[in-house]
PyMOL Python script that loads the backbone (N, CA, C, O; Angstrom):
from pymol import cmd

cmd.read_pdbstr("""\
ATOM      1  N   UNK A   1       0.792  -1.197   0.000  1.00  0.00           N
ATOM      2  CA  UNK A   1       0.000   0.000   0.000  1.00  0.00           C
ATOM      3  C   UNK A   1       0.843   1.273   0.000  1.00  0.00           C
ATOM      4  O   UNK A   1       0.475   2.268  -0.625  1.00  0.00           O
ATOM      5  N   UNK A   2       1.964   1.238   0.696  1.00  0.00           N
ATOM      6  CA  UNK A   2       2.804   2.435   0.708  1.00  0.00           C
ATOM      7  C   UNK A   2       3.288   2.749  -0.699  1.00  0.00           C
ATOM      8  O   UNK A   2       3.356   3.914  -1.090  1.00  0.00           O
ATOM      9  N   UNK A   3       3.624   1.711  -1.460  1.00  0.00           N
ATOM     10  CA  UNK A   3       4.058   1.952  -2.841  1.00  0.00           C
ATOM     11  C   UNK A   3       2.951   2.625  -3.628  1.00  0.00           C
ATOM     12  O   UNK A   3       3.208   3.552  -4.397  1.00  0.00           O
ATOM     13  N   UNK A   4       1.719   2.168  -3.444  1.00  0.00           N
ATOM     14  CA  UNK A   4       0.594   2.794  -4.137  1.00  0.00           C
ATOM     15  C   UNK A   4       0.420   4.231  -3.663  1.00  0.00           C
ATOM     16  O   UNK A   4       0.143   5.121  -4.467  1.00  0.00           O
ATOM     17  N   UNK A   5       0.581   4.462  -2.371  1.00  0.00           N
ATOM     18  CA  UNK A   5       0.470   5.816  -1.827  1.00  0.00           C
ATOM     19  C   UNK A   5       1.503   6.725  -2.489  1.00  0.00           C
ATOM     20  O   UNK A   5       1.180   7.844  -2.887  1.00  0.00           O
ATOM     21  N   UNK A   6       2.739   6.251  -2.607  1.00  0.00           N
ATOM     22  CA  UNK A   6       3.802   7.047  -3.211  1.00  0.00           C
ATOM     23  C   UNK A   6       3.541   7.347  -4.677  1.00  0.00           C
ATOM     24  O   UNK A   6       3.800   8.457  -5.141  1.00  0.00           O
ATOM     25  N   UNK A   7       3.028   6.363  -5.410  1.00  0.00           N
ATOM     26  CA  UNK A   7       2.717   6.600  -6.826  1.00  0.00           C
ATOM     27  C   UNK A   7       1.593   7.603  -6.969  1.00  0.00           C
ATOM     28  O   UNK A   7       1.627   8.452  -7.859  1.00  0.00           O
ATOM     29  N   UNK A   8       0.610   7.516  -6.115  1.00  0.00           N
ATOM     30  CA  UNK A   8      -0.549   8.402  -6.200  1.00  0.00           C
ATOM     31  C   UNK A   8      -0.156   9.854  -5.952  1.00  0.00           C
ATOM     32  O   UNK A   8      -0.631  10.749  -6.651  1.00  0.00           O
ATOM     33  N   UNK A   9       0.686  10.092  -4.987  1.00  0.00           N
ATOM     34  CA  UNK A   9       1.051  11.455  -4.621  1.00  0.00           C
ATOM     35  C   UNK A   9       2.328  11.938  -5.294  1.00  0.00           C
ATOM     36  O   UNK A   9       2.645  13.127  -5.262  1.00  0.00           O
ATOM     37  N   UNK A  10       3.063  11.006  -5.905  1.00  0.00           N
ATOM     38  CA  UNK A  10       4.357  11.314  -6.515  1.00  0.00           C
ATOM     39  C   UNK A  10       5.372  11.770  -5.472  1.00  0.00           C
ATOM     40  O   UNK A  10       6.284  12.536  -5.785  1.00  0.00           O
ATOM     41  N   UNK A  11       5.219  11.302  -4.234  1.00  0.00           N
ATOM     42  CA  UNK A  11       6.153  11.624  -3.160  1.00  0.00           C
ATOM     43  C   UNK A  11       6.500  10.367  -2.381  1.00  0.00           C
ATOM     44  O   UNK A  11       5.706   9.431  -2.290  1.00  0.00           O
ATOM     45  N   UNK A  12       7.694  10.366  -1.827  1.00  0.00           N
ATOM     46  CA  UNK A  12       8.108   9.313  -0.909  1.00  0.00           C
ATOM     47  C   UNK A  12       7.524   9.677   0.454  1.00  0.00           C
ATOM     48  O   UNK A  12       7.848  10.738   0.987  1.00  0.00           O
ATOM     49  N   UNK A  13       6.669   8.823   1.036  1.00  0.00           N
ATOM     50  CA  UNK A  13       6.037   9.192   2.315  1.00  0.00           C
ATOM     51  C   UNK A  13       7.028   9.321   3.469  1.00  0.00           C
ATOM     52  O   UNK A  13       6.704   9.932   4.487  1.00  0.00           O
ATOM     53  N   UNK A  14       8.219   8.759   3.332  1.00  0.00           N
ATOM     54  CA  UNK A  14       9.224   8.837   4.402  1.00  0.00           C
ATOM     55  C   UNK A  14      10.503   9.490   3.896  1.00  0.00           C
ATOM     56  O   UNK A  14      11.602   9.106   4.296  1.00  0.00           O
ATOM     57  N   UNK A  15      10.362  10.450   3.039  1.00  0.00           N
ATOM     58  CA  UNK A  15      11.519  11.120   2.440  1.00  0.00           C
ATOM     59  C   UNK A  15      12.489  11.626   3.515  1.00  0.00           C
ATOM     60  O   UNK A  15      12.092  12.279   4.480  1.00  0.00           O
ATOM     61  N   UNK A  16      13.754  11.308   3.317  1.00  0.00           N
ATOM     62  CA  UNK A  16      14.796  11.776   4.224  1.00  0.00           C
ATOM     63  C   UNK A  16      15.098  10.836   5.380  1.00  0.00           C
ATOM     64  O   UNK A  16      16.083  11.039   6.090  1.00  0.00           O
ATOM     65  N   UNK A  17      14.279   9.817   5.584  1.00  0.00           N
ATOM     66  CA  UNK A  17      14.525   8.870   6.669  1.00  0.00           C
ATOM     67  C   UNK A  17      15.187   7.608   6.114  1.00  0.00           C
ATOM     68  O   UNK A  17      14.726   7.062   5.111  1.00  0.00           O
ATOM     69  N   UNK A  18      16.258   7.139   6.752  1.00  0.00           N
ATOM     70  CA  UNK A  18      16.861   5.875   6.307  1.00  0.00           C
ATOM     71  C   UNK A  18      15.906   4.709   6.606  1.00  0.00           C
ATOM     72  O   UNK A  18      15.121   4.785   7.551  1.00  0.00           O
ATOM     73  N   UNK A  19      15.966   3.648   5.820  1.00  0.00           N
ATOM     74  CA  UNK A  19      15.027   2.521   5.994  1.00  0.00           C
ATOM     75  C   UNK A  19      14.967   1.971   7.415  1.00  0.00           C
ATOM     76  O   UNK A  19      13.879   1.656   7.895  1.00  0.00           O
ATOM     77  N   UNK A  20      16.103   1.845   8.103  1.00  0.00           N
ATOM     78  CA  UNK A  20      16.071   1.284   9.463  1.00  0.00           C
ATOM     79  C   UNK A  20      15.308   2.196  10.423  1.00  0.00           C
ATOM     80  O   UNK A  20      14.672   1.710  11.359  1.00  0.00           O
ATOM     81  N   UNK A  21      15.363   3.500  10.205  1.00  0.00           N
ATOM     82  CA  UNK A  21      14.608   4.432  11.049  1.00  0.00           C
ATOM     83  C   UNK A  21      13.109   4.319  10.779  1.00  0.00           C
ATOM     84  O   UNK A  21      12.293   4.424  11.694  1.00  0.00           O
ATOM     85  N   UNK A  22      12.762   4.105   9.512  1.00  0.00           N
ATOM     86  CA  UNK A  22      11.346   3.937   9.163  1.00  0.00           C
ATOM     87  C   UNK A  22      10.798   2.681   9.826  1.00  0.00           C
ATOM     88  O   UNK A  22       9.724   2.714  10.428  1.00  0.00           O
ATOM     89  N   UNK A  23      11.527   1.573   9.719  1.00  0.00           N
ATOM     90  CA  UNK A  23      11.078   0.316  10.321  1.00  0.00           C
ATOM     91  C   UNK A  23      10.888   0.493  11.822  1.00  0.00           C
ATOM     92  O   UNK A  23       9.862   0.083  12.364  1.00  0.00           O
ATOM     93  N   UNK A  24      11.852   1.091  12.497  1.00  0.00           N
ATOM     94  CA  UNK A  24      11.740   1.294  13.943  1.00  0.00           C
ATOM     95  C   UNK A  24      10.526   2.156  14.281  1.00  0.00           C
ATOM     96  O   UNK A  24       9.755   1.821  15.181  1.00  0.00           O
ATOM     97  N   UNK A  25      10.357   3.258  13.566  1.00  0.00           N
ATOM     98  CA  UNK A  25       9.263   4.174  13.885  1.00  0.00           C
ATOM     99  C   UNK A  25       7.892   3.572  13.564  1.00  0.00           C
ATOM    100  O   UNK A  25       6.924   3.836  14.277  1.00  0.00           O
ATOM    101  N   UNK A  26       7.798   2.774  12.510  1.00  0.00           N
ATOM    102  CA  UNK A  26       6.525   2.117  12.186  1.00  0.00           C
ATOM    103  C   UNK A  26       6.152   1.139  13.299  1.00  0.00           C
ATOM    104  O   UNK A  26       4.998   1.089  13.724  1.00  0.00           O
ATOM    105  N   UNK A  27       7.128   0.361  13.773  1.00  0.00           N
ATOM    106  CA  UNK A  27       6.851  -0.646  14.793  1.00  0.00           C
ATOM    107  C   UNK A  27       6.702  -0.017  16.179  1.00  0.00           C
ATOM    108  O   UNK A  27       5.725  -0.294  16.874  1.00  0.00           O
ATOM    109  N   UNK A  28       7.638   0.809  16.585  1.00  0.00           N
ATOM    110  CA  UNK A  28       7.666   1.317  17.959  1.00  0.00           C
ATOM    111  C   UNK A  28       6.777   2.535  18.180  1.00  0.00           C
ATOM    112  O   UNK A  28       6.259   2.733  19.279  1.00  0.00           O
ATOM    113  N   UNK A  29       6.598   3.353  17.140  1.00  0.00           N
ATOM    114  CA  UNK A  29       5.865   4.610  17.330  1.00  0.00           C
ATOM    115  C   UNK A  29       4.648   4.737  16.420  1.00  0.00           C
ATOM    116  O   UNK A  29       4.052   5.808  16.312  1.00  0.00           O
ATOM    117  N   UNK A  30       4.284   3.632  15.768  1.00  0.00           N
ATOM    118  CA  UNK A  30       3.123   3.589  14.882  1.00  0.00           C
ATOM    119  C   UNK A  30       3.142   4.692  13.813  1.00  0.00           C
ATOM    120  O   UNK A  30       2.116   5.301  13.510  1.00  0.00           O
ATOM    121  N   UNK A  31       4.322   4.929  13.257  1.00  0.00           N
ATOM    122  CA  UNK A  31       4.466   5.907  12.183  1.00  0.00           C
ATOM    123  C   UNK A  31       3.642   5.467  10.976  1.00  0.00           C
ATOM    124  O   UNK A  31       3.714   4.310  10.562  1.00  0.00           O
ATOM    125  N   UNK A  32       2.873   6.373  10.421  1.00  0.00           N
ATOM    126  CA  UNK A  32       2.117   6.138   9.196  1.00  0.00           C
ATOM    127  C   UNK A  32       2.270   7.367   8.313  1.00  0.00           C
ATOM    128  O   UNK A  32       2.403   8.479   8.824  1.00  0.00           O
ATOM    129  N   UNK A  33       2.252   7.185   6.988  1.00  0.00           N
ATOM    130  CA  UNK A  33       2.341   8.362   6.108  1.00  0.00           C
ATOM    131  C   UNK A  33       1.144   9.293   6.331  1.00  0.00           C
ATOM    132  O   UNK A  33       0.049   8.844   6.670  1.00  0.00           O
ATOM    133  N   UNK A  34       1.365  10.564   6.139  1.00  0.00           N
ATOM    134  CA  UNK A  34       0.258  11.520   6.210  1.00  0.00           C
ATOM    135  C   UNK A  34      -0.591  11.378   4.962  1.00  0.00           C
ATOM    136  O   UNK A  34      -0.085  11.123   3.869  1.00  0.00           O
ATOM    137  N   UNK A  35      -1.872  11.547   5.143  1.00  0.00           N
ATOM    138  CA  UNK A  35      -2.761  11.533   3.987  1.00  0.00           C
ATOM    139  C   UNK A  35      -2.549  12.807   3.182  1.00  0.00           C
ATOM    140  O   UNK A  35      -2.299  13.870   3.750  1.00  0.00           O
ATOM    141  N   UNK A  36      -2.648  12.704   1.875  1.00  0.00           N
ATOM    142  CA  UNK A  36      -2.559  13.928   1.056  1.00  0.00           C
ATOM    143  C   UNK A  36      -3.685  14.884   1.417  1.00  0.00           C
ATOM    144  O   UNK A  36      -4.786  14.450   1.755  1.00  0.00           O
ATOM    145  N   UNK A  37      -3.420  16.170   1.348  1.00  0.00           N
ATOM    146  CA  UNK A  37      -4.431  17.158   1.725  1.00  0.00           C
ATOM    147  C   UNK A  37      -5.528  17.286   0.688  1.00  0.00           C
ATOM    148  O   UNK A  37      -6.573  17.872   0.970  1.00  0.00           O
ATOM    149  N   UNK A  38      -5.315  16.750  -0.508  1.00  0.00           N
ATOM    150  CA  UNK A  38      -6.301  16.890  -1.575  1.00  0.00           C
ATOM    151  C   UNK A  38      -7.069  15.598  -1.811  1.00  0.00           C
ATOM    152  O   UNK A  38      -7.341  15.251  -2.960  1.00  0.00           O
ATOM    153  N   UNK A  39      -7.424  14.876  -0.750  1.00  0.00           N
ATOM    154  CA  UNK A  39      -8.129  13.603  -0.897  1.00  0.00           C
ATOM    155  C   UNK A  39      -9.460  13.750  -1.618  1.00  0.00           C
ATOM    156  O   UNK A  39      -9.787  12.932  -2.477  1.00  0.00           O
ATOM    157  N   UNK A  40     -10.226  14.766  -1.287  1.00  0.00           N
ATOM    158  CA  UNK A  40     -11.518  14.968  -1.926  1.00  0.00           C
ATOM    159  C   UNK A  40     -12.542  13.935  -1.504  1.00  0.00           C
ATOM    160  O   UNK A  40     -12.303  13.120  -0.613  1.00  0.00           O
ATOM    161  N   UNK A  41     -13.680  13.987  -2.161  1.00  0.00           N
ATOM    162  CA  UNK A  41     -14.783  13.097  -1.819  1.00  0.00           C
ATOM    163  C   UNK A  41     -15.096  12.099  -2.925  1.00  0.00           C
ATOM    164  O   UNK A  41     -16.153  11.468  -2.897  1.00  0.00           O
ATOM    165  N   UNK A  42     -14.205  11.941  -3.895  1.00  0.00           N
ATOM    166  CA  UNK A  42     -14.414  10.970  -4.961  1.00  0.00           C
ATOM    167  C   UNK A  42     -14.582   9.589  -4.332  1.00  0.00           C
ATOM    168  O   UNK A  42     -13.746   9.182  -3.527  1.00  0.00           O
ATOM    169  N   UNK A  43     -15.654   8.853  -4.685  1.00  0.00           N
ATOM    170  CA  UNK A  43     -15.893   7.547  -4.052  1.00  0.00           C
ATOM    171  C   UNK A  43     -14.718   6.575  -4.174  1.00  0.00           C
ATOM    172  O   UNK A  43     -14.438   5.828  -3.236  1.00  0.00           O
ATOM    173  N   UNK A  44     -14.037   6.575  -5.305  1.00  0.00           N
ATOM    174  CA  UNK A  44     -12.895   5.675  -5.465  1.00  0.00           C
ATOM    175  C   UNK A  44     -11.750   6.083  -4.552  1.00  0.00           C
ATOM    176  O   UNK A  44     -11.065   5.224  -3.997  1.00  0.00           O
ATOM    177  N   UNK A  45     -11.534   7.378  -4.389  1.00  0.00           N
ATOM    178  CA  UNK A  45     -10.492   7.847  -3.475  1.00  0.00           C
ATOM    179  C   UNK A  45     -10.824   7.467  -2.041  1.00  0.00           C
ATOM    180  O   UNK A  45      -9.939   7.068  -1.283  1.00  0.00           O
ATOM    181  N   UNK A  46     -12.089   7.588  -1.663  1.00  0.00           N
ATOM    182  CA  UNK A  46     -12.512   7.245  -0.305  1.00  0.00           C
ATOM    183  C   UNK A  46     -12.295   5.756  -0.045  1.00  0.00           C
ATOM    184  O   UNK A  46     -11.780   5.377   1.007  1.00  0.00           O
ATOM    185  N   UNK A  47     -12.688   4.908  -1.006  1.00  0.00           N
ATOM    186  CA  UNK A  47     -12.504   3.459  -0.851  1.00  0.00           C
ATOM    187  C   UNK A  47     -11.019   3.119  -0.749  1.00  0.00           C
ATOM    188  O   UNK A  47     -10.617   2.341   0.116  1.00  0.00           O
ATOM    189  N   UNK A  48     -10.200   3.704  -1.638  1.00  0.00           N
ATOM    190  CA  UNK A  48      -8.765   3.445  -1.616  1.00  0.00           C
ATOM    191  C   UNK A  48      -8.155   3.904  -0.293  1.00  0.00           C
ATOM    192  O   UNK A  48      -7.371   3.175   0.314  1.00  0.00           O
ATOM    193  N   UNK A  49      -8.506   5.092   0.148  1.00  0.00           N
ATOM    194  CA  UNK A  49      -7.977   5.634   1.408  1.00  0.00           C
ATOM    195  C   UNK A  49      -8.374   4.748   2.584  1.00  0.00           C
ATOM    196  O   UNK A  49      -7.546   4.450   3.445  1.00  0.00           O
ATOM    197  N   UNK A  50      -9.638   4.326   2.624  1.00  0.00           N
ATOM    198  CA  UNK A  50     -10.091   3.467   3.722  1.00  0.00           C
ATOM    199  C   UNK A  50      -9.362   2.132   3.711  1.00  0.00           C
ATOM    200  O   UNK A  50      -8.990   1.613   4.764  1.00  0.00           O
ATOM    201  N   UNK A  51      -9.160   1.576   2.522  1.00  0.00           N
ATOM    202  CA  UNK A  51      -8.484   0.287   2.420  1.00  0.00           C
ATOM    203  C   UNK A  51      -7.038   0.372   2.892  1.00  0.00           C
ATOM    204  O   UNK A  51      -6.603  -0.447   3.702  1.00  0.00           O
ATOM    205  N   UNK A  52      -6.280   1.365   2.391  1.00  0.00           N
ATOM    206  CA  UNK A  52      -4.879   1.400   2.824  1.00  0.00           C
ATOM    207  C   UNK A  52      -4.757   1.805   4.279  1.00  0.00           C
ATOM    208  O   UNK A  52      -3.796   1.415   4.942  1.00  0.00           O
ATOM    209  N   UNK A  53      -5.700   2.578   4.795  1.00  0.00           N
ATOM    210  CA  UNK A  53      -5.663   2.927   6.217  1.00  0.00           C
ATOM    211  C   UNK A  53      -5.918   1.683   7.071  1.00  0.00           C
ATOM    212  O   UNK A  53      -5.264   1.488   8.096  1.00  0.00           O
ATOM    213  N   UNK A  54      -6.869   0.843   6.649  1.00  0.00           N
ATOM    214  CA  UNK A  54      -7.128  -0.401   7.385  1.00  0.00           C
ATOM    215  C   UNK A  54      -5.909  -1.320   7.351  1.00  0.00           C
ATOM    216  O   UNK A  54      -5.616  -1.994   8.339  1.00  0.00           O
ATOM    217  N   UNK A  55      -5.205  -1.353   6.234  1.00  0.00           N
ATOM    218  CA  UNK A  55      -4.025  -2.209   6.105  1.00  0.00           C
ATOM    219  C   UNK A  55      -2.886  -1.762   7.010  1.00  0.00           C
ATOM    220  O   UNK A  55      -1.994  -2.555   7.313  1.00  0.00           O
ATOM    221  N   UNK A  56      -2.901  -0.513   7.445  1.00  0.00           N
ATOM    222  CA  UNK A  56      -1.861   0.005   8.337  1.00  0.00           C
ATOM    223  C   UNK A  56      -2.125  -0.279   9.804  1.00  0.00           C
ATOM    224  O   UNK A  56      -1.268   0.011  10.639  1.00  0.00           O
ATOM    225  N   UNK A  57      -3.266  -0.829  10.147  1.00  0.00           N
ATOM    226  CA  UNK A  57      -3.611  -1.036  11.556  1.00  0.00           C
ATOM    227  C   UNK A  57      -2.499  -1.812  12.263  1.00  0.00           C
ATOM    228  O   UNK A  57      -1.981  -2.797  11.737  1.00  0.00           O
ATOM    229  N   UNK A  58      -2.147  -1.354  13.450  1.00  0.00           N
ATOM    230  CA  UNK A  58      -1.064  -1.989  14.209  1.00  0.00           C
ATOM    231  C   UNK A  58      -1.443  -3.398  14.651  1.00  0.00           C
ATOM    232  O   UNK A  58      -0.614  -4.307  14.603  1.00  0.00           O
ATOM    233  N   UNK A  59      -2.682  -3.584  15.078  1.00  0.00           N
ATOM    234  CA  UNK A  59      -3.137  -4.901  15.541  1.00  0.00           C
ATOM    235  C   UNK A  59      -3.588  -5.736  14.348  1.00  0.00           C
ATOM    236  O   UNK A  59      -4.420  -5.296  13.555  1.00  0.00           O
ATOM    237  N   UNK A  60      -3.046  -6.923  14.224  1.00  0.00           N
ATOM    238  CA  UNK A  60      -3.349  -7.761  13.062  1.00  0.00           C
ATOM    239  C   UNK A  60      -4.840  -8.064  12.939  1.00  0.00           C
ATOM    240  O   UNK A  60      -5.354  -8.193  11.827  1.00  0.00           O
ATOM    241  N   UNK A  61      -5.531  -8.177  14.054  1.00  0.00           N
ATOM    242  CA  UNK A  61      -6.970  -8.469  13.984  1.00  0.00           C
ATOM    243  C   UNK A  61      -7.784  -7.298  13.420  1.00  0.00           C
ATOM    244  O   UNK A  61      -8.937  -7.473  13.027  1.00  0.00           O
ATOM    245  N   UNK A  62      -7.185  -6.118  13.383  1.00  0.00           N
ATOM    246  CA  UNK A  62      -7.860  -4.944  12.826  1.00  0.00           C
ATOM    247  C   UNK A  62      -7.586  -4.756  11.334  1.00  0.00           C
ATOM    248  O   UNK A  62      -8.216  -3.920  10.686  1.00  0.00           O
ATOM    249  N   UNK A  63      -6.637  -5.542  10.786  1.00  0.00           N
ATOM    250  CA  UNK A  63      -6.310  -5.436   9.361  1.00  0.00           C
ATOM    251  C   UNK A  63      -7.193  -6.380   8.555  1.00  0.00           C
ATOM    252  O   UNK A  63      -7.565  -7.450   9.036  1.00  0.00           O
ATOM    253  N   UNK A  64      -7.531  -5.982   7.320  1.00  0.00           N
ATOM    254  CA  UNK A  64      -8.318  -6.890   6.476  1.00  0.00           C
ATOM    255  C   UNK A  64      -7.471  -8.076   6.031  1.00  0.00           C
ATOM    256  O   UNK A  64      -6.247  -7.983   5.937  1.00  0.00           O
ATOM    257  N   UNK A  65      -8.137  -9.183   5.762  1.00  0.00           N
ATOM    258  CA  UNK A  65      -7.429 -10.349   5.234  1.00  0.00           C
ATOM    259  C   UNK A  65      -7.071 -10.080   3.773  1.00  0.00           C
ATOM    260  O   UNK A  65      -7.589  -9.147   3.160  1.00  0.00           O
ATOM    261  N   UNK A  66      -6.193 -10.898   3.231  1.00  0.00           N
ATOM    262  CA  UNK A  66      -5.842 -10.737   1.815  1.00  0.00           C
ATOM    263  C   UNK A  66      -7.074 -10.965   0.939  1.00  0.00           C
ATOM    264  O   UNK A  66      -7.218 -10.322  -0.100  1.00  0.00           O
ATOM    265  N   UNK A  67      -7.956 -11.867   1.345  1.00  0.00           N
ATOM    266  CA  UNK A  67      -9.199 -12.086   0.603  1.00  0.00           C
ATOM    267  C   UNK A  67     -10.067 -10.827   0.619  1.00  0.00           C
ATOM    268  O   UNK A  67     -10.660 -10.468  -0.399  1.00  0.00           O
ATOM    269  N   UNK A  68     -10.141 -10.159   1.767  1.00  0.00           N
ATOM    270  CA  UNK A  68     -10.907  -8.917   1.862  1.00  0.00           C
ATOM    271  C   UNK A  68     -10.319  -7.841   0.948  1.00  0.00           C
ATOM    272  O   UNK A  68     -11.052  -7.130   0.260  1.00  0.00           O
ATOM    273  N   UNK A  69      -8.993  -7.730   0.949  1.00  0.00           N
ATOM    274  CA  UNK A  69      -8.324  -6.736   0.097  1.00  0.00           C
ATOM    275  C   UNK A  69      -8.608  -7.035  -1.369  1.00  0.00           C
ATOM    276  O   UNK A  69      -8.954  -6.134  -2.133  1.00  0.00           O
ATOM    277  N   UNK A  70      -8.465  -8.296  -1.764  1.00  0.00           N
ATOM    278  CA  UNK A  70      -8.730  -8.669  -3.157  1.00  0.00           C
ATOM    279  C   UNK A  70     -10.179  -8.404  -3.543  1.00  0.00           C
ATOM    280  O   UNK A  70     -10.457  -7.979  -4.665  1.00  0.00           O
ATOM    281  N   UNK A  71     -11.089  -8.649  -2.633  1.00  0.00           N
ATOM    282  CA  UNK A  71     -12.504  -8.396  -2.904  1.00  0.00           C
ATOM    283  C   UNK A  71     -12.755  -6.905  -3.149  1.00  0.00           C
ATOM    284  O   UNK A  71     -13.408  -6.537  -4.125  1.00  0.00           O
ATOM    285  N   UNK A  72     -12.242  -6.061  -2.273  1.00  0.00           N
ATOM    286  CA  UNK A  72     -12.438  -4.611  -2.421  1.00  0.00           C
ATOM    287  C   UNK A  72     -11.775  -4.103  -3.693  1.00  0.00           C
ATOM    288  O   UNK A  72     -12.371  -3.318  -4.430  1.00  0.00           O
ATOM    289  N   UNK A  73     -10.559  -4.540  -3.955  1.00  0.00           N
ATOM    290  CA  UNK A  73      -9.856  -4.103  -5.173  1.00  0.00           C
ATOM    291  C   UNK A  73     -10.604  -4.590  -6.410  1.00  0.00           C
ATOM    292  O   UNK A  73     -10.705  -3.861  -7.397  1.00  0.00           O
ATOM    293  N   UNK A  74     -11.129  -5.815  -6.369  1.00  0.00           N
ATOM    294  CA  UNK A  74     -11.916  -6.330  -7.493  1.00  0.00           C
ATOM    295  C   UNK A  74     -13.153  -5.500  -7.754  1.00  0.00           C
ATOM    296  O   UNK A  74     -13.457  -5.173  -8.901  1.00  0.00           O
ATOM    297  N   UNK A  75     -13.870  -5.156  -6.694  1.00  0.00           N
ATOM    298  CA  UNK A  75     -15.053  -4.298  -6.843  1.00  0.00           C
ATOM    299  C   UNK A  75     -14.660  -2.935  -7.418  1.00  0.00           C
ATOM    300  O   UNK A  75     -15.340  -2.382  -8.283  1.00  0.00           O
ATOM    301  N   UNK A  76     -13.557  -2.423  -6.918  1.00  0.00           N
ATOM    302  CA  UNK A  76     -13.070  -1.115  -7.365  1.00  0.00           C
ATOM    303  C   UNK A  76     -12.720  -1.161  -8.846  1.00  0.00           C
ATOM    304  O   UNK A  76     -13.081  -0.259  -9.602  1.00  0.00           O
ATOM    305  N   UNK A  77     -12.017  -2.214  -9.258  1.00  0.00           N
ATOM    306  CA  UNK A  77     -11.606  -2.348 -10.658  1.00  0.00           C
ATOM    307  C   UNK A  77     -12.811  -2.547 -11.585  1.00  0.00           C
ATOM    308  O   UNK A  77     -12.810  -2.062 -12.717  1.00  0.00           O
ATOM    309  N   UNK A  78     -13.826  -3.252 -11.113  1.00  0.00           N
ATOM    310  CA  UNK A  78     -15.028  -3.477 -11.920  1.00  0.00           C
ATOM    311  C   UNK A  78     -15.733  -2.166 -12.259  1.00  0.00           C
ATOM    312  O   UNK A  78     -16.420  -2.076 -13.277  1.00  0.00           O
ATOM    313  N   UNK A  79     -15.570  -1.169 -11.429  1.00  0.00           N
ATOM    314  CA  UNK A  79     -16.256   0.102 -11.615  1.00  0.00           C
ATOM    315  C   UNK A  79     -15.457   1.098 -12.460  1.00  0.00           C
ATOM    316  O   UNK A  79     -15.957   2.171 -12.797  1.00  0.00           O
ATOM    317  N   UNK A  80     -14.235   0.744 -12.795  1.00  0.00           N
ATOM    318  CA  UNK A  80     -13.393   1.667 -13.565  1.00  0.00           C
ATOM    319  C   UNK A  80     -13.699   1.582 -15.038  1.00  0.00           C
ATOM    320  O   UNK A  80     -13.086   2.288 -15.838  1.00  0.00           O
TER     321      UNK A  80
END
""", "prot")
cmd.dss("prot")
cmd.show_as("cartoon", "prot")
cmd.util.cbc("prot")
cmd.orient("prot")
């Protein structure tokens, strides 16, 4: 999801941080990329934002399963 986030915004969400610092901060301090300020209310943007936000949940039981992700992405792709 982070790769998709970076492609969408054309920015590295952790620009300037070495990889080991990113890993530590994600695990120890729940670091997550900031959402772009221009998210808007487009239904596809809302679905995408909700999906990648759910995938970032620290607790595994709060994250969607791979089947859930594939289902949402499939529905999203069907509408394009």
